[in-house]
C-alpha positions as CSV (number, residue, x, y, z in Angstrom):
1,M,-20.6,59.5,99.2
2,D,-23.6,57.9,100.6
3,W,-24.0,54.0,99.6
4,L,-26.9,55.2,96.8
5,E,-24.4,57.5,95.2
6,E,-21.8,54.6,95.2
7,A,-24.0,51.8,94.1
8,T,-25.5,53.8,91.0
9,R,-21.5,55.2,89.7
10,P,-20.8,52.1,87.7
11,V,-23.9,52.2,85.3
12,C,-24.1,56.2,85.6
13,D,-20.5,56.4,84.2
14,Q,-21.7,53.8,81.4
15,L,-24.4,55.7,80.6
16,S,-22.4,59.1,80.2
17,A,-19.7,57.4,78.1
18,L,-22.2,56.5,75.8
19,G,-23.3,60.2,75.9
20,R,-26.6,59.5,77.5
21,N,-26.2,62.1,80.2
22,K,-29.9,62.3,80.9
23,L,-31.0,58.8,81.1
24,A,-27.7,58.7,83.5
25,A,-29.6,61.3,85.5
26,M,-32.8,59.7,85.7
27,Y,-31.8,56.1,86.8
28,R,-29.8,58.0,89.7
29,N,-33.2,60.0,90.5
30,C,-35.1,56.6,90.1
31,F,-32.6,54.1,91.8
32,R,-32.8,56.3,94.9
33,S,-36.9,57.4,94.9
34,T,-37.8,54.6,97.5
35,W,-34.9,55.0,99.7
36,D,-35.1,59.0,99.9
37,T,-38.9,59.6,100.0
38,T,-41.3,56.4,101.0
39,L,-39.0,54.5,103.5
40,Q,-40.1,55.1,107.1
41,R,-39.0,53.2,110.0
42,S,-41.9,52.3,112.7
43,D,-41.9,49.7,115.5
44,G,-38.7,47.7,114.6
45,T,-39.6,47.7,111.1
46,V,-39.9,49.4,107.9
47,F,-43.1,51.3,106.4
48,L,-43.0,51.8,102.7
49,V,-45.8,54.5,101.2
50,T,-46.5,53.8,97.3
51,G,-45.8,57.5,96.7
52,D,-48.7,59.9,97.0
53,I,-50.8,57.9,98.7
54,P,-50.0,57.4,102.4
55,A,-50.5,53.5,102.6
56,M,-48.3,50.1,101.9
57,W,-49.0,47.9,99.3
58,L,-47.6,44.4,100.0
59,R,-46.9,44.3,95.9
60,D,-45.8,47.8,95.5
61,S,-43.6,48.1,98.4
62,S,-42.1,44.4,97.5
63,A,-41.4,45.9,94.1
64,Q,-40.0,49.2,95.2
65,V,-37.0,47.6,96.9
66,Y,-36.6,44.8,94.9
67,H,-33.4,46.6,92.7
68,Y,-31.9,46.9,96.4
69,V,-31.4,43.5,97.2
70,P,-28.2,42.8,95.2
71,H,-26.7,45.7,97.5
72,A,-28.0,44.4,100.8
73,R,-24.5,42.3,101.2
74,K,-22.2,45.5,100.9
75,Y,-24.4,48.0,102.9
76,P,-26.0,47.0,106.1
77,Q,-28.5,49.7,106.0
78,V,-29.8,47.9,103.0
79,R,-30.0,44.9,104.7
80,E,-31.7,46.2,108.0
81,A,-34.0,48.1,105.8
82,I,-35.1,45.1,103.6
83,L,-35.6,42.8,106.7
84,G,-37.9,45.5,108.3
85,L,-40.1,45.9,105.2
86,M,-40.4,41.8,105.1
87,E,-41.1,41.4,109.1
88,R,-43.9,44.0,108.5
89,Q,-45.1,42.3,105.4
90,F,-45.4,39.2,107.4
91,R,-47.2,40.5,110.1
92,Y,-49.8,42.2,107.9
93,I,-50.4,38.9,106.0
94,A,-51.1,37.1,109.2
95,L,-53.2,39.3,110.4
96,D,-55.2,39.5,107.1
97,P,-53.9,37.7,104.1
98,Y,-56.8,39.1,102.1
99,A,-55.8,42.9,102.4
100,N,-53.8,44.4,100.1
101,A,-52.9,47.5,101.3
102,F,-52.0,48.7,105.2
103,N,-51.8,51.4,107.5
104,R,-48.7,52.7,109.3
105,E,-50.5,52.2,112.8
106,A,-53.7,51.3,113.4
107,N,-55.6,54.3,112.8
108,D,-58.6,53.2,111.0
109,R,-57.5,55.2,108.1
110,R,-58.9,54.2,104.5
111,N,-60.7,55.4,101.4
112,H,-64.0,53.7,101.5
113,L,-65.5,52.0,104.2
114,D,-66.6,48.4,102.6
115,D,-68.8,45.8,102.9
116,T,-66.3,43.1,103.3
117,S,-65.5,40.4,106.2
118,W,-62.6,42.1,108.2
119,T,-62.2,41.3,111.5
120,E,-62.4,43.8,114.2
121,E,-58.3,43.4,115.2
122,A,-57.5,43.4,111.7
123,R,-59.9,46.4,110.4
124,P,-57.9,49.3,111.9
125,W,-54.7,48.5,110.1
126,I,-56.4,48.0,106.7
127,W,-56.2,50.6,104.3
128,E,-58.1,48.5,101.6
129,R,-58.9,44.9,101.3
130,K,-59.1,44.3,97.6
131,Y,-58.0,40.3,97.5
132,E,-55.5,40.1,94.9
133,V,-53.3,37.0,94.1
134,D,-50.4,39.0,93.8
135,S,-50.4,40.7,96.9
136,L,-49.5,37.1,98.7
137,C,-46.8,36.2,95.6
138,Y,-44.7,39.4,96.0
139,P,-43.6,38.9,99.5
140,I,-42.5,35.3,99.1
141,R,-40.5,36.6,95.6
142,L,-38.6,39.2,97.9
143,A,-38.1,37.0,100.5
144,H,-36.5,34.1,98.2
145,H,-34.7,36.7,96.2
146,F,-32.8,38.3,99.4
147,W,-32.3,34.7,100.9
148,K,-30.7,33.9,97.6
149,T,-28.7,37.2,96.9
150,A,-27.6,38.3,100.2
151,G,-27.2,34.8,101.9
152,D,-29.3,36.0,104.9
153,A,-32.3,33.8,106.0
154,S,-33.0,35.7,109.3
155,W,-36.0,36.7,108.1
156,C,-37.6,32.9,108.0
157,N,-39.2,33.0,111.5
158,D,-42.2,32.0,113.7
159,T,-43.9,35.3,111.9
160,F,-43.0,34.5,108.2
161,L,-44.2,30.6,109.2
162,R,-47.9,32.0,110.5
163,A,-47.7,33.9,106.9
164,A,-46.7,31.2,105.3
165,C,-49.6,28.8,106.7
166,R,-52.2,31.8,106.0
167,I,-51.3,32.2,102.1
168,L,-51.5,28.3,101.6
169,T,-55.0,28.5,103.3
170,V,-56.1,31.3,101.3
171,W,-54.9,29.9,98.1
172,E,-56.4,26.6,98.9
173,T,-59.6,28.1,99.9
174,E,-59.9,29.9,96.6
175,Q,-59.6,27.1,94.5
176,R,-63.3,26.9,95.4
177,H,-64.4,30.3,95.8
178,M,-68.3,30.0,95.3
179,E,-68.7,27.0,97.9
180,R,-65.9,28.0,100.7
181,S,-64.5,31.5,100.3
182,P,-65.8,33.7,103.5
183,Y,-64.6,36.9,101.4
184,H,-67.0,39.3,100.0
185,F,-66.4,42.7,98.9
186,S,-68.6,45.6,98.4
187,R,-68.1,49.4,97.6
188,V,-70.7,51.8,96.8
189,C,-68.9,53.5,93.6
190,R,-69.1,55.3,90.2
191,R,-66.9,52.9,88.9
192,P,-67.8,49.4,88.7
193,T,-64.5,48.0,88.5
194,D,-63.8,49.3,92.2
195,T,-66.2,46.8,93.4
196,L,-67.3,43.1,92.9
197,G,-70.9,42.1,91.7
198,N,-73.0,38.8,92.6
199,G,-73.5,40.2,96.3
200,G,-69.7,41.1,96.5
201,K,-68.5,37.3,95.7
202,G,-67.4,38.3,91.8
203,A,-69.2,36.4,88.5
204,P,-69.4,32.6,88.9
205,V,-66.4,30.3,88.2
206,G,-65.9,26.4,88.1
207,Y,-63.4,24.3,89.7
208,T,-60.3,24.5,87.7
209,G,-57.3,23.5,90.4
210,M,-56.3,27.2,90.1
211,T,-57.0,30.1,92.6
212,W,-59.5,32.6,92.4
213,S,-58.7,36.5,92.9
214,G,-61.1,39.0,93.2
215,F,-59.1,42.2,91.6
216,R,-56.1,42.8,89.5
217,P,-52.9,44.0,90.6
218,S,-54.5,47.2,89.1
219,D,-56.8,47.2,92.3
220,D,-59.5,46.7,89.0
221,A,-62.3,44.0,89.6
222,C,-61.3,41.0,87.7
223,T,-63.8,40.4,84.9
224,Y,-63.3,36.5,85.8
225,G,-62.2,35.3,88.7
226,Y,-59.0,33.0,87.1
227,L,-56.5,35.9,86.5
228,I,-53.9,33.7,84.2
229,P,-50.8,35.7,85.1
230,A,-51.6,36.0,88.6
231,N,-51.8,32.1,88.6
232,F,-48.7,31.5,87.0
233,F,-46.9,34.1,89.5
234,A,-48.8,32.1,92.2
235,E,-47.3,28.7,91.0
236,K,-43.9,30.1,90.8
237,S,-44.1,31.3,94.3
238,L,-45.1,28.4,95.6
239,K,-42.2,26.7,94.1
240,Q,-39.7,29.2,95.7
241,L,-41.9,28.9,99.0
242,E,-41.5,25.0,98.6
243,E,-37.4,25.6,98.1
244,I,-37.4,28.1,101.1
245,L,-39.4,25.7,103.4
246,D,-37.3,22.5,102.5
247,A,-33.9,24.3,103.2
248,L,-35.0,26.2,106.2
249,R,-37.7,25.0,108.3
250,P,-38.6,21.5,107.0
251,Q,-40.1,20.6,110.8
252,A,-43.3,23.3,109.6
253,G,-44.4,20.6,107.8
254,L,-45.8,23.1,105.2
255,A,-43.7,22.2,102.0
256,A,-45.8,19.4,101.4
257,R,-48.8,21.6,100.8
258,A,-47.3,24.2,98.6
259,R,-46.1,21.3,96.3
260,A,-49.3,19.8,96.1
261,L,-51.5,23.0,95.7
262,R,-48.3,24.2,93.0
263,E,-49.3,20.9,90.9
264,Q,-52.7,21.4,91.2
265,I,-52.5,25.3,90.0
266,R,-49.9,24.0,87.2
267,A,-52.7,21.2,85.9
268,G,-55.4,24.1,85.6
269,L,-53.1,26.7,83.7
270,A,-52.3,23.9,80.9
271,Q,-55.7,22.9,81.0
272,Y,-57.3,26.4,80.9
273,A,-55.0,29.0,80.3
274,V,-54.3,28.3,76.1
275,F,-56.6,29.4,73.8
276,D,-56.5,29.5,69.5
277,R,-56.7,33.3,68.2
278,P,-56.6,33.7,64.4
279,G,-53.5,35.3,63.3
280,F,-51.6,34.5,66.1
281,G,-51.9,30.8,67.1
282,P,-52.0,29.7,70.8
283,V,-51.9,32.3,73.3
284,Y,-52.5,32.7,76.7
285,A,-55.7,34.1,78.0
286,Y,-55.8,37.1,80.7
287,E,-58.7,36.0,82.8
288,V,-61.1,32.8,82.4
289,D,-63.8,31.3,84.5
290,G,-63.6,27.9,84.2
291,L,-67.0,27.5,82.4
292,G,-65.8,28.4,78.7
293,N,-65.4,32.3,79.1
294,A,-62.1,34.3,78.6
295,V,-60.8,37.8,78.4
296,F,-58.0,38.6,75.9
297,M,-56.0,41.6,76.8
298,D,-53.1,42.6,79.0
299,D,-52.8,45.1,82.2
300,A,-49.7,47.2,82.5
301,N,-49.7,46.0,86.1
302,V,-47.3,43.3,87.1
303,P,-48.1,40.3,87.0
304,S,-49.4,40.8,83.6
305,L,-49.0,38.3,80.7
306,L,-46.2,40.1,79.1
307,S,-44.0,39.9,82.3
308,L,-44.0,36.1,82.8
309,P,-40.5,35.6,81.6
310,Y,-39.5,38.5,83.9
311,L,-41.2,36.4,87.0
312,G,-39.6,33.4,86.0
313,C,-42.7,31.6,85.0
314,V,-42.2,31.0,81.6
315,E,-39.1,31.1,79.1
316,A,-38.7,34.1,77.0
317,D,-38.6,31.8,73.7
318,D,-41.4,29.7,74.5
319,P,-43.8,29.8,71.7
320,V,-47.1,30.1,73.2
321,Y,-45.5,33.1,75.1
322,Q,-44.0,35.1,71.8
323,N,-47.4,34.4,70.2
324,T,-49.1,35.7,73.2
325,R,-46.6,38.9,73.3
326,R,-47.2,39.6,69.4
327,M,-50.9,40.0,70.4
328,L,-50.6,41.8,72.8
329,L,-47.9,44.4,71.5
330,S,-50.7,45.2,68.8
331,P,-54.2,46.5,68.3
332,E,-55.7,43.2,69.6
333,N,-55.1,44.2,73.2
334,P,-57.8,47.0,74.0
335,Y,-55.5,48.9,76.4
336,Y,-52.2,48.7,73.4
337,F,-51.7,52.5,72.5
338,S,-49.4,54.3,69.8
339,G,-48.9,57.8,69.4
340,A,-46.4,60.6,68.5
341,C,-44.6,60.3,72.2
342,A,-44.4,56.3,73.0
343,K,-46.3,53.1,72.0
344,G,-47.0,50.3,74.7
345,I,-49.5,48.9,77.2
346,G,-51.8,51.0,79.6
347,S,-54.7,49.6,81.6
348,P,-58.6,50.6,82.0
349,H,-57.4,51.6,85.6
350,T,-56.0,55.1,83.6
351,P,-57.4,56.8,80.9
352,P,-57.4,55.5,77.4
353,D,-54.4,56.7,75.4
354,Y,-52.2,56.5,78.5
355,I,-49.2,54.4,78.3
356,W,-47.4,53.3,81.5
357,P,-43.5,53.3,81.8
358,I,-44.2,50.1,83.9
359,S,-45.0,48.7,81.0
360,L,-42.3,49.4,79.1
361,C,-39.9,48.5,81.1
362,I,-41.5,45.2,81.6
363,Q,-41.5,45.1,77.6
364,G,-37.7,45.5,77.7
365,L,-36.8,43.5,80.5
366,T,-38.3,40.4,78.6
367,A,-37.2,41.3,75.0
368,V,-34.6,39.5,73.6
369,N,-33.9,41.8,70.5
370,A,-31.2,44.7,71.3
371,E,-32.7,47.1,69.0
372,E,-36.2,47.1,70.6
373,I,-34.4,47.4,74.2
374,R,-32.8,50.5,72.6
375,Q,-36.0,51.7,71.1
376,I,-38.0,51.4,74.6
377,A,-35.1,53.0,76.2
378,R,-35.2,56.4,73.9
379,M,-39.2,56.0,74.5
380,L,-38.6,56.0,78.5
381,E,-36.2,58.9,78.1
382,G,-38.4,61.3,76.3
383,M,-41.6,60.5,79.2
384,D,-40.3,62.1,82.1
385,A,-42.1,65.7,81.2
386,D,-38.7,66.9,82.6
387,T,-38.8,65.5,85.9
388,L,-36.2,63.0,85.8
389,L,-38.8,60.4,87.2
390,M,-41.1,58.0,86.2
391,H,-45.2,58.5,86.4
392,E,-48.0,56.1,86.5
393,G,-49.3,56.4,82.8
394,V,-48.1,58.8,80.1
395,H,-50.2,60.4,77.3
396,K,-49.2,58.6,74.0
397,D,-48.9,62.0,72.3
398,D,-47.4,64.5,75.1
399,P,-45.4,63.4,78.0
400,K,-46.5,66.5,79.8
401,Q,-50.2,64.8,80.5
402,F,-49.3,62.0,82.9
403,T,-50.8,60.5,86.2
404,R,-49.3,60.0,89.5
405,P,-46.2,62.4,89.9
406,W,-44.7,60.4,93.0
407,F,-45.2,56.6,92.2
408,A,-42.1,54.9,93.7
409,W,-42.7,51.6,92.2
410,A,-42.4,53.0,88.6
411,N,-39.2,54.6,89.6
412,S,-38.0,51.2,90.8
413,I,-38.5,49.4,88.0
414,F,-36.9,51.6,85.4
415,S,-33.7,51.5,87.6
416,E,-33.7,47.7,87.0
417,F,-34.5,48.0,83.1
418,V,-31.5,50.6,82.8
419,E,-29.1,48.2,84.7
420,K,-29.9,45.4,82.6
421,A,-30.3,47.3,79.3
422,A,-27.0,49.3,79.5
423,D,-24.7,46.9,78.0
424,C,-26.8,47.0,74.5
425,L,-27.6,50.8,74.5
426,Q,-24.9,51.9,72.1
427,G,-26.4,52.4,68.5
């Protein structure tokens, strides 16, 4: 028996005892998807393709292995693989903290040759250079989780310190994006969300204390540069980074910088993130510019407003979050779709009426009502198009219409959802 079969057996047995044999088969397949199909060893480290795109995203690769971390103590091969992935992530960040996706080797492959400020050293490694705050949050989240769960801090080396220093410098610089940032990004393209306007600098923003992001976790351009869920995630990541530095590398002198930046972002969120909306009360905006403008919506990609409790940014029963949640899971959110197959949140990154299994998993992972969790499990069970796997987006009326047949992040987070939901699936 391989470690994957042994690790999934308890949940599969639990589901089978409830008569949920298809859900058990989906869980087994999705749990092992990253390990079986995306993991590549190279240069003493681990490279993870996101699925049907031959590149490694900092965000996706972290999320793809998150459900493996609790097994790292028992299985040495899991521990070694995650350590190899983190080492590669830290090398990439030290090379270019503005890039979101990388090549396995310095082969100069990419989808587009963009007008952006990459260095000649970094450019051959970069698949795409869309700057997203969450790209720098996810490796911190993974490292902290691995340290606390597996009890292993061997990843906290000089490569990690270089990456941590670059993360802090970028987030500090991007607090005053228009005045100080070297970053710009322009692409000749048909989709306006694939490029930044205003000479590649994005829409004007005022100072808020928060840190600016060019793109959302969907890789779509931000309308306004202060992406609220990404700033919540950055604040949480900075708290985790403080803890790591204070405990493991206090001599580096970086913890004080992380603490000061976290306090500034937190103050910016308190001042700029919350608005009153008719019928809902105080809610979180999705994006703001510090000049009075805001966007009210949510996107299926994580970090999202819906995901804030999942990421540990707010409590699930927080009144503002609950107001926001009601707004997001309603037609007030332009990317909320309801049909014969499912109802949930999609994304401007995919066609209208396509719901993302990732967003349904997040809804279930942040739900406080057992019946809501059971409803989500039933929807997901019917959205696989008989593949026993998850996809990027699924049409609200027809599960056989879907995008991306090989999308490992969706499979991994589905596994997380099933593991946490199994106890309340009877009924």
